[in-house]
C-alpha positions in Angstrom: -18.5 57.2 -68.3 -17.7 56.3 -71.9 -20.1 54.4 -74.2 -19.5 53.0 -77.7 -22.2 53.7 -80.3 -24.6 52.4 -81.5 -25.8 50.8 -78.3 -29.0 49.2 -77.1 -29.2 48.2 -73.5 -32.2 46.3 -72.1 -32.5 45.7 -68.4 -34.8 42.9 -67.3 -35.7 42.3 -63.7 -36.9 39.0 -62.2 -38.5 38.6 -58.9 -38.3 35.4 -56.7 -37.1 33.4 -59.7 -40.4 33.9 -61.5 -40.4 35.8 -64.8 -42.8 38.8 -64.1 -43.9 39.8 -67.6 -46.1 42.6 -66.3 -43.3 44.0 -64.2 -40.5 44.2 -66.7 -38.5 47.4 -66.4 -37.0 48.3 -69.8 -34.4 51.0 -70.1 -33.2 51.8 -73.6 -30.4 54.0 -74.7 -29.9 54.3 -78.5 -27.1 56.5 -79.8 -26.8 56.6 -83.5 -24.2 57.9 -85.9 -21.8 59.6 -83.5 -18.7 58.7 -85.5 -16.8 58.1 -82.3 -17.3 57.9 -78.5 -19.6 60.1 -76.5 -18.2 61.2 -73.2 -20.3 62.8 -70.5 -20.2 63.5 -66.8 -22.1 65.2 -64.1 -20.3 68.1 -62.6 -19.5 68.1 -58.8 -22.4 70.4 -58.1 -24.9 68.1 -59.8 -25.0 70.3 -62.9 -25.8 69.3 -66.5 -23.9 66.5 -68.3 -21.3 67.6 -70.8 -19.9 66.4 -74.2 -16.2 66.8 -75.0 -14.8 67.1 -78.6 -11.9 64.9 -77.4 -14.4 62.0 -77.9 -14.6 62.4 -81.6 -12.4 62.0 -84.7 -11.5 64.4 -87.5 -10.1 67.9 -87.6 -10.4 70.1 -84.6 -13.3 72.0 -86.1 -15.0 68.8 -87.1 -14.7 67.4 -83.6 -16.0 70.4 -81.9 -18.9 70.7 -84.4 -19.8 67.0 -83.9 -19.8 67.5 -80.1 -22.2 70.5 -80.6 -24.5 68.4 -82.9 -24.7 65.6 -80.3 -25.1 67.9 -77.4 -27.9 69.9 -79.0 -30.0 66.8 -79.5 -29.3 65.5 -76.0 -29.7 68.8 -74.2 -26.1 68.7 -73.0 -23.3 71.2 -72.7 -20.2 71.1 -74.9 -16.9 71.7 -73.0 -13.7 72.4 -75.0 -10.9 71.7 -72.5 -7.4 73.0 -72.4 -5.9 69.7 -73.5 -6.5 68.7 -77.1 -6.2 64.9 -77.1 -6.0 64.8 -80.9 -2.9 66.9 -80.9 -1.6 66.1 -77.5 -1.1 69.8 -76.9 -2.9 72.8 -75.4 -4.1 74.2 -78.8 -7.2 73.8 -80.9 -6.4 74.8 -84.5 -9.4 75.7 -86.7 -9.5 75.1 -90.5 -13.1 76.2 -90.6 -15.7 77.8 -88.2 -17.2 76.4 -85.1 -20.9 76.3 -85.9 -23.3 76.8 -82.9 -26.8 75.5 -83.3 -30.1 76.0 -81.5 -29.9 75.2 -77.8 -26.1 75.2 -77.8 -24.1 75.9 -74.7 -20.4 76.0 -75.7 -18.1 76.2 -72.7 -14.5 77.1 -73.4 -12.5 75.9 -70.4 -9.1 77.5 -70.1 -8.4 76.7 -73.8 -6.5 78.3 -76.7 -8.4 78.4 -80.0 -6.5 79.6 -83.1 -7.3 80.0 -86.8 -4.9 78.0 -89.0 -3.2 79.5 -92.1 -5.6 77.4 -94.3 -8.7 78.9 -92.7 -10.7 81.6 -94.4 -13.7 81.5 -92.1 -15.0 82.8 -88.7 -13.8 81.5 -85.4 -17.4 80.9 -84.3 -20.6 81.4 -86.4 -24.3 80.6 -85.9 -25.0 77.6 -88.1 -28.1 79.2 -89.7 -26.0 81.4 -92.0 -23.0 81.2 -94.3 -21.9 81.2 -97.9 -24.8 80.9 -100.3 -27.5 80.9 -97.5 -30.0 83.6 -98.6 -32.8 82.6 -96.2 -31.5 82.7 -92.7 -33.6 80.7 -90.2 -33.9 82.3 -86.8 -32.2 80.5 -83.9 -32.6 80.6 -80.1 -30.7 79.8 -76.9 -27.1 80.0 -78.0 -24.5 80.5 -75.3 -20.7 80.8 -75.6 -19.0 81.0 -72.2 -15.3 81.2 -71.4 -14.1 79.8 -68.1 -10.7 80.8 -66.8 -8.0 82.0 -69.3 -9.6 81.6 -72.8 -7.8 82.9 -75.9 -9.3 83.1 -79.4 -6.5 84.1 -81.8 -6.2 84.9 -85.5 -3.9 83.0 -87.9 -0.2 83.5 -88.2 -0.6 84.2 -91.9 -4.2 85.2 -92.5 -5.6 84.5 -95.9 -7.7 87.6 -95.8 -8.3 90.6 -93.5 -10.4 93.7 -93.5 -14.0 94.4 -94.6 -15.6 94.1 -98.0 -14.3 97.6 -99.1 -10.6 96.6 -98.6 -8.6 94.9 -101.4 -6.2 92.3 -100.3 -2.5 93.1 -100.7 -3.3 96.7 -101.5 -4.8 98.1 -98.3 -4.9 95.2 -96.0 -2.9 91.9 -95.6 -4.0 88.5 -97.0 -2.2 85.5 -98.5 -5.1 85.1 -100.9 -4.0 88.4 -102.7 -3.7 87.7 -106.4 -4.9 84.1 -106.2 -7.2 83.1 -109.0 -10.6 81.9 -107.8 -10.4 83.7 -104.4 -12.2 86.8 -103.4 -9.8 89.7 -103.5 -11.6 91.7 -100.8 -12.5 91.1 -97.2 -15.9 89.9 -96.2 -18.0 88.5 -93.3 -15.7 85.4 -93.1 -13.0 87.6 -91.5 -15.2 88.3 -88.4 -14.2 86.4 -85.3 -17.6 85.5 -83.7 -20.6 86.1 -86.0 -24.2 85.5 -84.9 -27.2 86.3 -87.2 -30.9 86.2 -86.3 -30.2 84.7 -82.9 -32.3 85.5 -79.8 -31.7 84.6 -76.2 -28.0 84.4 -76.4 -24.9 85.2 -74.4 -21.2 85.6 -75.1 -18.9 86.0 -72.1 -15.5 85.5 -70.6 -13.3 85.7 -73.7 -10.0 87.2 -74.9 -9.9 87.8 -78.6 -6.5 88.6 -80.1 -5.4 89.6 -83.6 -8.8 89.2 -85.2 -8.9 89.4 -89.0 -11.6 92.0 -89.0 -14.3 92.7 -86.4 -13.8 90.5 -83.4 -17.5 90.0 -82.6 -20.4 91.0 -84.8 -24.1 90.6 -84.1 -26.7 90.9 -86.9 -30.4 91.1 -86.1 -29.9 89.5 -82.7 -32.0 90.2 -79.6 -32.5 89.5 -75.9 -28.9 88.8 -75.2 -25.8 89.6 -73.2 -22.2 90.2 -74.1 -19.9 90.6 -71.1 -16.3 90.2 -69.8 -14.7 90.4 -73.2 -11.0 91.6 -73.6 -9.7 92.6 -77.0 -6.0 92.8 -78.1 -5.4 94.0 -81.7 -3.1 96.7 -83.1 -4.2 97.5 -86.6 -1.1 95.7 -87.8 0.7 92.4 -87.3 4.3 91.4 -87.7 4.4 88.5 -90.2 7.7 86.9 -91.1 9.5 89.8 -89.7 7.6 92.4 -91.6 4.9 94.7 -90.2 1.7 94.2 -92.2 -1.5 96.3 -92.1 -4.7 94.6 -90.8 -7.7 96.9 -91.2 -11.2 97.1 -89.6 -10.2 95.4 -86.3 -13.3 96.6 -84.4 -13.9 94.9 -81.1 -17.7 94.5 -80.8 -20.2 95.5 -83.5 -24.0 95.5 -83.4 -25.6 95.7 -86.8 -29.1 95.9 -88.3 -32.0 95.0 -86.1 -30.1 94.3 -82.8 -32.3 94.9 -79.8 -32.6 94.3 -76.1 -29.0 93.5 -75.5 -26.8 94.1 -72.4 -23.1 94.8 -73.0 -20.9 94.9 -69.9 -17.2 94.9 -68.9 -15.5 95.4 -72.3 -11.8 96.1 -72.1 -8.6 96.2 -74.1 -7.5 97.9 -77.3 -8.4 97.4 -81.0 -7.2 98.4 -84.4 -10.5 100.2 -85.1 -13.5 101.2 -83.0 -13.7 99.3 -79.6 -17.5 99.2 -79.6 -19.7 100.2 -82.5 -23.4 100.3 -83.2 -23.6 100.6 -87.0 -26.9 100.5 -88.8 -26.3 101.2 -92.5 -28.5 99.9 -95.2 -27.8 98.7 -98.7 -30.2 97.1 -101.2 -27.4 95.6 -103.3 -25.8 93.4 -100.6 -27.6 90.0 -100.4 -27.3 87.4 -97.7 -24.6 84.8 -98.0 -22.5 86.8 -100.5 -18.7 87.1 -100.4 -19.0 90.7 -101.3 -20.4 92.0 -98.0 -19.2 92.4 -94.4 -22.7 91.3 -93.4 -23.7 87.7 -93.7 -27.4 88.6 -93.7 -28.9 91.1 -96.2 -27.9 94.7 -95.5 -31.3 96.0 -96.4 -33.8 98.1 -94.3 -37.0 96.1 -93.7 -40.3 97.8 -93.1 -41.8 98.5 -89.7 -38.6 99.5 -87.9 -37.5 95.9 -87.3 -34.0 96.7 -88.4 -33.5 99.6 -86.1 -31.0 99.3 -83.3 -32.8 99.8 -80.0 -32.9 99.0 -76.3 -29.2 98.6 -75.8 -27.3 98.8 -72.5 -23.6 99.6 -72.4 -21.8 99.5 -69.1 -18.3 99.5 -67.7 -16.3 99.9 -70.9 -12.5 100.6 -70.6 -10.2 100.8 -73.6 -9.1 102.6 -76.7 -8.5 102.3 -80.4 -4.9 101.6 -81.2 -5.6 102.8 -84.7 -6.8 106.1 -83.2 -10.4 105.8 -84.3 -13.2 105.8 -81.7 -13.8 104.1 -78.4 -17.6 104.0 -78.9 -19.3 104.8 -82.1 -23.0 105.2 -83.0 -23.7 105.3 -86.7 -27.0 105.0 -88.6 -28.1 105.9 -92.1 -30.4 104.9 -95.0 -33.6 105.4 -92.9 -32.4 103.1 -90.1 -32.6 104.4 -86.6 -30.8 104.1 -83.3 -32.7 104.8 -80.1 -33.1 103.8 -76.5 -29.4 103.4 -75.8 -27.9 103.7 -72.3 -24.1 104.1 -72.1 -23.1 104.3 -68.4 -19.4 104.1 -67.4 -16.8 104.6 -70.1 -13.0 105.1 -69.4 -11.0 106.1 -72.4 -7.5 104.7 -72.0 -5.9 106.4 -75.1 -2.2 107.0 -74.6 -1.2 110.7 -74.5 0.9 110.4 -77.6 -1.7 108.6 -79.6 -5.2 109.7 -78.7 -8.3 108.4 -80.4 -10.2 110.7 -82.6 -13.2 110.6 -80.2 -14.3 108.9 -77.0 -17.9 108.8 -78.4 -18.8 109.6 -81.9 -22.5 110.0 -83.0 -23.3 109.9 -86.7 -21.2 110.9 -89.6 -21.5 113.8 -92.1 -19.6 111.9 -94.7 -21.9 111.1 -97.7 -20.2 107.7 -97.9 -22.1 106.8 -94.7 -25.3 108.5 -95.8 -24.5 111.9 -94.5 -26.1 113.6 -91.6 -29.1 111.6 -90.5 -32.5 113.3 -90.5 -33.4 114.8 -87.2 -35.2 112.2 -85.1 -33.5 109.1 -86.5 -30.9 109.1 -83.7 -32.7 109.7 -80.4 -33.0 108.8 -76.7 -29.3 108.2 -76.1 -28.4 108.5 -72.4 -24.6 109.0 -72.0 -23.1 109.3 -68.5 -20.0 108.8 -66.4 -17.5 109.2 -69.2 -13.7 110.0 -68.8 -12.1 111.1 -72.1 -8.5 111.1 -73.3 -9.2 111.6 -77.1 -9.0 114.5 -79.5 -12.7 114.9 -79.1 -14.8 113.8 -76.1 -18.4 113.7 -77.5 -18.2 114.2 -81.3 -21.7 114.8 -82.8 -21.2 114.4 -86.5 -24.9 113.5 -87.3 -28.1 114.4 -85.6 -29.2 113.9 -82.0 -32.5 114.6 -80.3 -34.3 113.9 -77.0 -31.2 112.7 -75.2 -29.1 113.3 -72.0 -25.4 113.7 -71.6 -24.1 113.9 -68.0 -21.1 113.4 -65.8 -18.4 113.8 -68.5 -14.8 114.8 -67.9 -12.5 115.8 -70.7 -8.9 115.2 -69.5 -7.2 117.9 -71.6 -7.3 121.7 -71.5 -7.6 122.2 -75.3 -10.7 121.7 -77.3 -14.3 121.4 -76.1 -16.1 118.6 -74.3 -18.9 118.6 -77.0 -18.0 119.0 -80.6 -20.8 119.9 -83.0 -19.2 118.8 -86.3 -22.5 118.7 -88.2 -23.9 121.9 -86.7 -25.9 122.7 -83.7 -29.1 122.8 -85.7 -29.0 119.0 -85.8 -28.9 118.7 -82.0 -32.3 119.4 -80.4 -33.7 118.8 -76.9 -30.5 117.4 -75.6 -29.9 118.0 -71.8 -26.3 118.3 -70.8 -25.0 118.5 -67.2 -21.8 118.1 -65.2 -19.7 118.4 -68.3 -16.2 119.2 -67.0 -12.9 119.9 -68.6 -9.7 119.6 -66.6 -7.6 122.7 -66.6 -10.6 125.0 -66.9 -13.2 126.3 -64.5 -16.9 126.3 -65.0 -16.8 129.4 -67.2 -14.4 127.8 -69.6 -11.4 130.0 -68.5 -8.2 128.2 -67.8 -7.9 127.5 -64.1 -4.8 127.1 -61.8 -4.1 125.1 -58.7 -6.2 122.1 -59.9 
């Protein structure tokens, strides 16, 4: 059904030709300020009504955002279909970010969403944060769900790539390089999907290709699920026939304060780490600044609320095309990581280009705060890991009160566990069923296996 707005319908019933004032039935529907038509329908299974951006006017981003605004008020779902009626083609081209609000269910139905060459913004961002927003209001109930073949893709000519430590045109590509009035480093706008202070959320069923920085980043989010995500990025991109460097193409990053999140079925390859839990504080990076890779403040609040904790990682298969890490745990500046379960990790590194490590814990580099104090990284449960990297489990920080089990290193050289920071920083860690192909249980090279 399609209705024009504003509308006011009054249904008056009469009985036996006599006007029954005390039996009037009045049904009113008042829709204000839609700027177009509102389309909705009940699905075949009697599910919730939906709103389509094809019912609105404006740019593709404006139409999707207007559909989200209307749907949030009415308690409806937004469905972005494959066909873009505004363009009469199967492509949604974004000049600015899709902004999800409280109580948003955004369904991407077999559609292709791409950043335009004019866009220096995220693909999808929670509407509570952005440039100049220093006080980020918490949000709840945000769901982004892909149905069928859904592709989110970076621009053909990105205006900026990389994180806030990378200068455009020097270390990483960006058409804004050298332009007056434009930031000359990367920042949080280069992230594909960015949620901050969102609880009770889900992101699922997406393919993200050629992201301008991290494909998905969560800041201070909780009680959520990320699943069935496929990444395709190379660490570079051929632009006008020339291969250009694109840095910091992580797949999924969890930042300060993320907690109680389930991550499942992550696949593909990325230019940087495939999955990273990075909790690094900075008192100089404020919220809403174009000088940070975080849209919220990068500080460490009191009471442990910015610790990363209670995270489940399951069924991960992939590698870093840039030869970084498949899964990385990194915390510093008094921030902690604890209560993390990693169960089921297949490292798909090619033999001629192995990642540095299948799993890296901590970092001795002073740039990242150096080796974390003993106890700041604890209760990690790592199991069922198949490695094809230079290092299998690389401990470069501290680790205590943890378990590592059912690990296979698929190469005869090196060791399954590398103590880069020193064994004195690893305490009360139980290891079992740690196997290296080409060697027997004593570590002597074996034959006939």
